[in-house]
Backbone as numpy.savetxt, mean C-alpha at the origin, in Angstrom:
# Nx Ny Nz CAx CAy CAz Cx Cy Cz
-15.25 2.77 -14.44 -15.05 1.82 -13.36 -15.42 0.43 -13.84
-14.54 -0.51 -13.60 -14.83 -1.89 -13.90 -15.00 -2.66 -12.60
-15.85 -3.63 -12.62 -16.09 -4.46 -11.45 -15.23 -5.72 -11.50
-14.61 -6.10 -10.37 -13.93 -7.36 -10.34 -14.92 -8.51 -10.60
-14.44 -9.56 -11.16 -15.27 -10.71 -11.47 -14.42 -11.87 -11.93
-14.99 -12.86 -12.53 -14.23 -14.03 -12.95 -13.10 -13.72 -13.94
-13.29 -12.68 -14.76 -12.27 -12.33 -15.71 -11.14 -11.51 -15.08
-11.40 -10.88 -13.93 -10.39 -10.07 -13.22 -10.74 -10.10 -11.71
-10.42 -11.23 -11.06 -10.81 -11.34 -9.63 -9.93 -10.49 -8.74
-10.55 -9.94 -7.71 -9.84 -9.21 -6.66 -10.38 -9.70 -5.34
-9.49 -10.14 -4.44 -9.91 -10.51 -3.11 -9.09 -9.69 -2.10
-9.72 -9.36 -0.98 -9.08 -8.65 0.13 -9.38 -9.39 1.39
-8.31 -9.83 2.04 -8.47 -10.62 3.27 -7.48 -10.09 4.32
-7.78 -10.34 5.61 -6.76 -10.00 6.63 -5.52 -10.82 6.38
-4.35 -10.18 6.53 -3.10 -10.89 6.30 -2.87 -12.01 7.33
-3.23 -11.75 8.56 -3.10 -12.79 9.58 -1.70 -12.96 10.19
-0.83 -12.04 9.96 0.47 -12.10 10.52 1.03 -10.71 10.78
2.24 -10.67 11.32 2.89 -9.41 11.60 3.59 -8.88 10.35
3.47 -7.58 10.12 4.12 -6.96 8.95 4.98 -5.78 9.44
6.19 -5.70 8.95 7.12 -4.62 9.28 7.74 -4.13 7.98
7.74 -2.81 7.78 8.39 -2.19 6.62 9.60 -1.44 7.14
10.77 -1.72 6.54 12.02 -1.10 6.97 12.61 -0.31 5.80
13.07 0.90 6.09 13.73 1.73 5.08 14.76 2.58 5.80
15.93 2.69 5.21 16.99 3.48 5.79 17.39 2.99 7.17
17.23 1.69 7.41 17.58 1.11 8.68 16.60 1.35 9.81
15.43 1.89 9.48 14.45 2.16 10.56 13.08 1.59 10.15
12.29 1.29 11.15 10.95 0.77 10.93 10.03 1.95 10.57
9.44 1.91 9.39 8.52 2.98 9.00 7.05 2.55 9.07
6.82 1.25 9.22 5.46 0.75 9.41 5.53 -0.59 10.11
4.59 -0.82 10.98 4.55 -2.09 11.70 3.11 -2.36 12.14
2.58 -3.54 11.85 1.19 -3.81 12.11 0.89 -5.32 12.21
-0.17 -5.63 12.89 -0.77 -6.96 12.88 -2.15 -6.91 12.18
-2.42 -5.76 11.53 -3.74 -5.53 10.94 -3.69 -5.28 9.42
-2.65 -5.77 8.77 -2.55 -5.56 7.32 -3.63 -6.33 6.58
-3.97 -5.80 5.41 -4.87 -6.47 4.50 -4.06 -7.01 3.34
-4.42 -8.13 2.82 -3.75 -8.73 1.65 -4.70 -8.67 0.45
-4.28 -7.93 -0.56 -5.09 -7.80 -1.78 -4.47 -8.66 -2.85
-5.25 -9.54 -3.42 -4.83 -10.36 -4.58 -5.72 -9.97 -5.76
-5.01 -9.64 -6.84 -5.69 -9.17 -8.04 -5.25 -9.95 -9.27
-6.19 -10.57 -9.93 -5.94 -11.30 -11.16 -4.66 -12.11 -11.08
-3.74 -11.92 -12.00 -2.51 -12.70 -12.03 -1.32 -12.00 -11.36
-1.56 -10.93 -10.60 -0.53 -10.20 -9.94 -0.18 -10.83 -8.58
0.98 -10.52 -8.06 1.36 -11.00 -6.76 0.56 -10.28 -5.67
0.47 -10.88 -4.49 -0.26 -10.29 -3.38 0.39 -8.99 -2.96
-0.46 -8.03 -2.56 0.01 -6.72 -2.06 -0.55 -6.54 -0.63
0.35 -6.13 0.27 -0.07 -5.88 1.65 -0.40 -4.39 1.82
-1.53 -4.11 2.40 -1.97 -2.75 2.69 -1.96 -2.59 4.20
-1.19 -1.59 4.65 -0.96 -1.33 6.07 -1.88 -0.15 6.50
-2.58 -0.30 7.64 -3.41 0.83 8.11 -2.53 2.07 8.35
-3.03 3.22 8.00 -2.27 4.49 8.18 -1.85 4.69 9.63
-2.68 4.27 10.55 -2.37 4.44 11.97 -1.12 3.68 12.39
-0.71 2.70 11.58 0.43 1.87 11.92 1.67 2.23 11.11
1.67 3.44 10.52 2.79 3.94 9.73 3.34 5.16 10.38
4.66 5.34 10.35 5.31 6.55 10.86 4.98 7.69 9.91
3.98 8.45 10.21 3.49 9.48 9.31 4.56 10.55 9.02
5.48 10.75 9.96 6.50 11.76 9.77 7.49 11.39 8.64
7.56 10.10 8.33 8.49 9.61 7.28 7.91 9.80 5.87
6.59 9.85 5.75 5.96 9.94 4.45 5.48 11.34 4.11
5.63 11.72 2.86 5.13 13.00 2.37 4.38 12.76 1.07
3.26 13.45 0.85 2.53 13.26 -0.38 3.41 13.57 -1.62
3.24 12.77 -2.63 3.93 12.95 -3.91 2.93 13.50 -4.93
3.40 14.25 -5.91 2.45 14.72 -6.93 2.03 13.58 -7.88
2.69 12.46 -7.82 2.39 11.35 -8.73 1.00 10.79 -8.45
0.31 10.46 -9.52 -1.03 9.84 -9.46 -1.12 8.78 -10.57
-1.96 7.80 -10.35 -2.27 6.86 -11.39 -3.70 6.41 -11.25
-4.20 5.72 -12.25 -5.59 5.28 -12.19 -5.68 3.79 -12.52
-6.44 3.12 -11.71 -6.74 1.68 -11.95 -8.21 1.58 -12.21
-8.64 0.96 -13.34 -10.05 0.89 -13.64 -10.85 0.03 -12.62
-10.15 -0.76 -11.80 -10.83 -1.61 -10.81 -10.80 -1.07 -9.41
-9.80 -0.19 -9.10 -9.64 0.33 -7.73 -9.84 1.83 -7.64
-9.57 2.59 -8.66 -9.75 4.03 -8.60 -8.43 4.76 -8.77
-8.37 5.99 -8.28 -7.17 6.85 -8.41 -6.24 6.59 -7.24
-4.97 6.33 -7.53 -3.95 6.09 -6.52 -3.17 7.36 -6.28
-2.94 7.64 -5.02 -2.05 8.72 -4.57 -0.77 8.10 -4.08
0.34 8.78 -4.30 1.67 8.23 -3.94 2.30 9.01 -2.83
3.28 8.40 -2.17 4.03 9.02 -1.09 5.51 8.84 -1.29
6.25 9.91 -0.98 7.69 9.87 -0.94 8.10 9.56 0.48
9.30 9.02 0.64 9.79 8.63 1.96 11.10 9.33 2.22
11.20 9.98 3.35 12.44 10.67 3.73 13.01 9.92 4.97
14.14 9.27 4.80 14.80 8.57 5.90 16.30 8.81 5.80
16.92 9.06 6.90 18.38 9.24 6.93 18.89 10.33 6.02
18.09 11.37 5.84 18.50 12.47 4.99 18.36 12.20 3.49
17.84 11.04 3.12 17.69 10.68 1.70 16.18 10.61 1.36
15.85 11.10 0.20 14.47 11.07 -0.28 14.30 9.87 -1.24
13.34 9.06 -0.97 13.00 7.96 -1.86 11.64 8.29 -2.47
11.60 8.57 -3.76 10.33 8.99 -4.38 9.34 7.84 -4.60
8.09 8.12 -4.40 6.98 7.22 -4.71 7.24 5.78 -4.20
7.49 5.65 -2.89 7.71 4.33 -2.31 6.43 3.64 -1.92
5.33 4.40 -1.81 4.08 3.81 -1.36 2.92 4.46 -2.05
1.77 3.81 -1.99 0.56 4.39 -2.61 -0.66 4.01 -1.78
-1.72 4.73 -2.03 -3.00 4.42 -1.38 -4.13 4.88 -2.32
-5.26 4.32 -2.05 -6.48 4.72 -2.75 -7.37 5.48 -1.74
-7.33 6.80 -1.81 -8.06 7.62 -0.83 -9.55 7.43 -0.92
-10.07 7.25 -2.13 -11.48 6.99 -2.35 -11.65 5.84 -3.31
-11.34 4.61 -2.84 -11.39 3.45 -3.74 -12.81 3.15 -4.19
-12.91 2.50 -5.32 -14.24 2.09 -5.80 -14.88 1.15 -4.76
-16.22 1.08 -4.75 -16.94 0.29 -3.76 -16.49 -1.16 -3.61
-16.13 -1.81 -4.70 -15.74 -3.22 -4.66 -14.48 -3.47 -3.85
-13.64 -2.42 -3.66 -12.40 -2.58 -2.90 -12.32 -1.58 -1.76
-13.46 -1.15 -1.26 -13.51 -0.10 -0.25 -12.75 -0.46 1.03
-12.49 -1.73 1.26 -11.77 -2.16 2.50 -10.37 -1.59 2.55
-9.74 -1.23 1.41 -8.38 -0.71 1.45 -8.33 0.80 1.74
-9.44 1.45 1.86 -9.49 2.86 2.25 -8.76 2.99 3.61
-7.93 3.99 3.74 -7.24 4.20 4.99 -5.99 3.34 5.17
-5.61 2.68 4.09 -4.43 1.78 4.08 -3.42 2.25 3.04
-2.16 1.89 3.25 -1.07 2.25 2.37 -0.29 0.98 2.02
0.11 0.87 0.76 0.95 -0.25 0.29 2.31 0.28 -0.11
3.34 -0.53 0.13 4.72 -0.13 -0.18 5.27 -1.01 -1.29
6.07 -0.38 -2.19 6.76 -1.16 -3.22 7.93 -1.90 -2.55
7.96 -3.21 -2.68 9.08 -3.95 -2.04 10.46 -3.55 -2.53
10.57 -3.14 -3.80 11.90 -2.75 -4.32 12.30 -1.32 -4.02
11.46 -0.58 -3.30 11.78 0.85 -2.98 11.99 1.08 -1.49
11.84 0.02 -0.71 12.18 0.03 0.72 13.24 -1.05 0.92
13.83 -1.07 2.12 14.86 -2.08 2.38 14.25 -3.48 2.50
13.10 -3.55 3.20 12.45 -4.84 3.40 10.99 -4.68 3.80
10.20 -5.64 3.39 8.87 -5.79 3.89 8.85 -7.18 4.52
8.86 -7.22 5.84 8.86 -8.50 6.56 7.42 -8.89 6.85
7.06 -10.07 6.40 5.68 -10.51 6.62 5.67 -12.01 6.93
């Protein structure tokens, strides 16, 4: 586990706006409670609370990855309109303490859904 710091900053703040995730022509997530995570030189990532996601659309994926700053990521497949979109979203079920605010939240890949409106 590595700690965020000056060499690899990570900030998590409330997004402060409305977020809608659309896939297959339907809304799969919608919230006013998204968190915005900014990490080092990467673009901002929006994390949506699980309670604001259509849980019936997501199914756990066997895919996993590890981030030395955030922990182990679990992925989700999306089934909409009879089509399966693999690994469209991820979450950190047990994130490291420095980023514990993203627990219970899910992030979507912008290029694997139709749109993320924010």
